[in-house]
C-alpha positions in Angstrom: -15.9 11.3 -8.0 -13.6 8.7 -9.4 -15.4 5.5 -10.5 -14.9 2.0 -9.2 -13.8 -0.4 -11.9 -14.4 -4.1 -11.9 -11.2 -5.6 -13.3 -12.0 -9.3 -13.1 -14.3 -11.8 -11.5 -14.6 -15.6 -11.0 -16.2 -18.2 -8.8 -14.6 -19.9 -5.9 -14.8 -23.7 -5.7 -17.9 -23.5 -3.7 -19.6 -21.2 -6.2 -19.2 -17.9 -4.3 -18.5 -14.8 -6.5 -15.0 -13.3 -6.2 -14.5 -9.8 -7.6 -11.3 -7.7 -8.1 -12.0 -4.0 -8.2 -9.9 -0.8 -8.5 -10.7 2.7 -7.2 -8.4 5.7 -7.3 -5.3 3.5 -7.6 -6.2 1.1 -4.9 -7.4 -2.5 -5.3 -10.1 -4.4 -3.5 -11.1 -8.0 -3.3 -14.7 -9.0 -2.5 -16.1 -12.4 -1.7 -19.8 -12.8 -2.0 -20.1 -9.0 -1.9 -18.1 -8.8 1.3 -14.8 -6.9 1.1 -12.1 -9.4 2.1 -9.0 -7.2 1.6 -7.6 -4.1 0.0 -4.3 -2.5 -0.8 -5.2 0.4 1.5 -4.9 -1.7 4.7 -1.9 -4.1 4.9 -0.4 -3.4 8.3 -1.8 -6.5 10.0 -0.6 -8.7 7.2 2.9 -7.4 7.6 2.8 -7.7 11.4 1.7 -11.3 10.9 4.9 -12.0 8.9 7.1 -10.3 11.5 5.7 -12.4 14.3 6.0 -15.6 12.3 9.6 -14.9 11.3 10.8 -13.7 14.7 12.8 -16.8 15.3 13.8 -18.2 12.0 16.6 -20.8 11.9 19.0 -21.2 9.0 17.4 -22.5 5.8 13.9 -22.0 7.1 10.8 -23.5 5.6 7.7 -21.3 5.6 4.1 -22.0 4.6 1.7 -19.1 3.8 -2.0 -20.0 3.5 -3.7 -17.5 1.2 -1.8 -15.3 -1.3 -4.3 -12.4 -1.3 -2.5 -9.3 -2.6 0.9 -10.6 -1.5 1.7 -8.3 1.5 2.4 -11.1 3.9 4.6 -12.8 1.3 6.5 -9.6 0.6 7.3 -9.1 4.3 8.3 -12.8 4.8 10.7 -12.6 1.8 12.2 -9.4 3.3 12.8 -11.2 6.6 14.0 -14.6 5.3 17.4 -15.5 4.0 18.3 -16.4 0.5 18.2 -20.2 1.1 14.6 -20.1 2.5 11.8 -22.1 1.0 8.5 -20.2 1.1 5.4 -22.3 0.0 2.3 -20.3 -0.8 -1.0 -22.2 -1.0 -3.7 -20.4 -2.9 -6.9 -22.3 -3.7 -8.2 -20.0 -6.4 -5.9 -19.9 -9.4 -7.4 -16.6 -10.6 -6.0 -14.9 -7.5 -2.5 -15.9 -8.7 -3.3 -14.7 -12.2 -4.6 -11.4 -11.0 -1.5 -10.8 -9.0 0.6 -11.2 -12.2 -1.8 -9.3 -14.5 -3.1 -6.4 -12.4 -0.9 -6.2 -9.2 2.6 -6.3 -10.6 3.1 -2.7 -9.3 1.9 -3.9 -5.8 3.4 -7.3 -5.1 2.9 -9.4 -8.2 6.6 -9.7 -9.1 7.2 -11.6 -5.8 5.8 -14.7 -7.4 9.0 -15.0 -9.5 11.3 -14.9 -6.4 13.4 -18.2 -6.5 12.5 -18.9 -2.9 8.7 -19.0 -3.6 6.8 -22.1 -4.6 3.2 -21.7 -5.5 0.7 -24.4 -4.8 -2.8 -24.1 -6.4 -4.6 -26.1 -3.7 -6.2 -25.8 -0.3 -3.6 -25.0 2.4 -5.4 -27.6 4.6 -4.3 -30.3 2.1 -0.7 -29.0 2.2 -0.7 -29.2 6.0 -2.2 -32.7 6.0 0.5 -34.0 3.6 3.6 -32.4 5.1 5.1 -35.7 6.2 8.7 -35.2 7.3 9.1 -31.9 5.5 7.8 -29.8 8.4 7.7 -26.0 8.5 9.4 -23.6 10.9 6.6 -21.1 10.4 3.0 -21.4 9.2 0.9 -18.3 8.4 -2.8 -18.7 7.9 -4.7 -15.8 6.5 -7.6 -17.7 5.1 -11.2 -16.4 5.1 -12.2 -13.5 7.3 -11.7 -15.0 10.7 -12.3 -18.3 12.6 -15.8 -17.0 13.3 -17.8 -16.0 11.4 -16.5 -17.6 8.2 -17.2 -16.3 4.7 -16.8 -19.8 3.3 -17.9 -22.6 5.7 -15.5 -25.1 4.2 -12.7 -23.3 5.9 -13.9 -24.4 9.3 -11.7 -27.4 9.1 -8.6 -25.2 9.5 -9.9 -23.7 12.7 -11.6 -26.6 14.5 -9.6 -28.7 17.0 -8.6 -31.3 14.4 -7.3 -28.6 12.1 -5.3 -26.9 14.9 -3.8 -30.3 15.8 -2.9 -31.0 12.2 -1.2 -27.6 11.9 0.8 -28.3 15.1 1.9 -31.6 13.6 3.1 -29.8 10.5 5.5 -27.7 12.5 9.1 -28.4 13.5 9.8 -28.4 17.3 10.0 -24.8 18.2 8.0 -23.8 15.2 5.3 -21.1 15.2 1.9 -20.7 13.6 0.1 -17.3 13.2 -3.6 -17.1 12.5 -5.0 -13.8 11.1 -8.5 -12.9 12.2 -10.8 -10.0 11.6 -12.2 -10.4 15.1 -11.1 -11.3 18.6 -12.3 -14.8 19.3 -12.0 -16.1 22.9 -13.4 -19.5 21.9 -10.7 -19.9 19.2 -8.0 -18.8 21.7 -9.2 -21.5 24.1 -9.2 -24.1 21.3 -5.5 -23.2 20.6 -4.6 -23.5 24.2 -5.9 -27.0 24.3 -3.4 -28.0 21.7 -0.4 -25.6 22.2 1.2 -24.7 25.5 2.3 -21.2 24.4 -0.5 -19.0 22.9 -0.7 -15.3 22.5 -3.5 -13.1 21.2 -2.1 -9.8 19.7 -4.1 -6.9 18.5 -3.2 -5.6 15.0 -4.0 -2.4 13.2 -5.2 -2.2 9.6 -3.3 1.1 9.1 0.0 2.2 10.7 -1.6 5.3 12.2 -4.9 3.7 13.2 -6.1 4.7 16.6 -7.3 1.2 17.5 -6.6 -2.4 16.9 -9.2 -3.9 14.6 -7.8 -7.3 13.9 -6.3 -10.1 16.0 -3.3 -12.3 15.4 -3.3 -15.6 17.2 0.3 -16.8 17.8 1.0 -20.4 18.9 4.4 -22.0 19.4 5.2 -25.7 19.3 7.4 -26.8 22.1 
């Protein structure tokens, strides 16, 4: 049996342990002992990018909340033109460093794409301070889902005030996509109170998976 190797670890701003591990050529990220993501399951992250970029204008501005292992970023860059601006907000600087140090063979080199701007800060702060530089698409893959949350501080992204701030950060006709590990009817209803057009789409972890294990909440600003 091949061993599992702990490559690096750190603490999140709220003190939770964050661990990067490798097993048999695949990488895993755990938060507080809970597996948050892996390189073995990236289909839903890529589908998220495809939904967000389905109606990109010329010179689009895109915001990605949460770098992770970069699968969402990779697909966004594949779909966006050369003059796009793609902001990536990642609260934990070690995640950025780990992409460069350990994950260059996966997606780490994407951080050097000239379209990419990395922000080491909470994506909620980026959304709050948008001003006139609104986004055509916002992709939020933060925490494990709106409910339950791994880190309680992320609740402000998913409560009604957070949803309203996200809408305000979008251009007219812009789109936000929320990734969730679970279907959440309460969150869908919360979105519908703020956005007129909301869709809940099942997503697979693996291309050949027999069932949908994740949910993508898509909301359009009119």
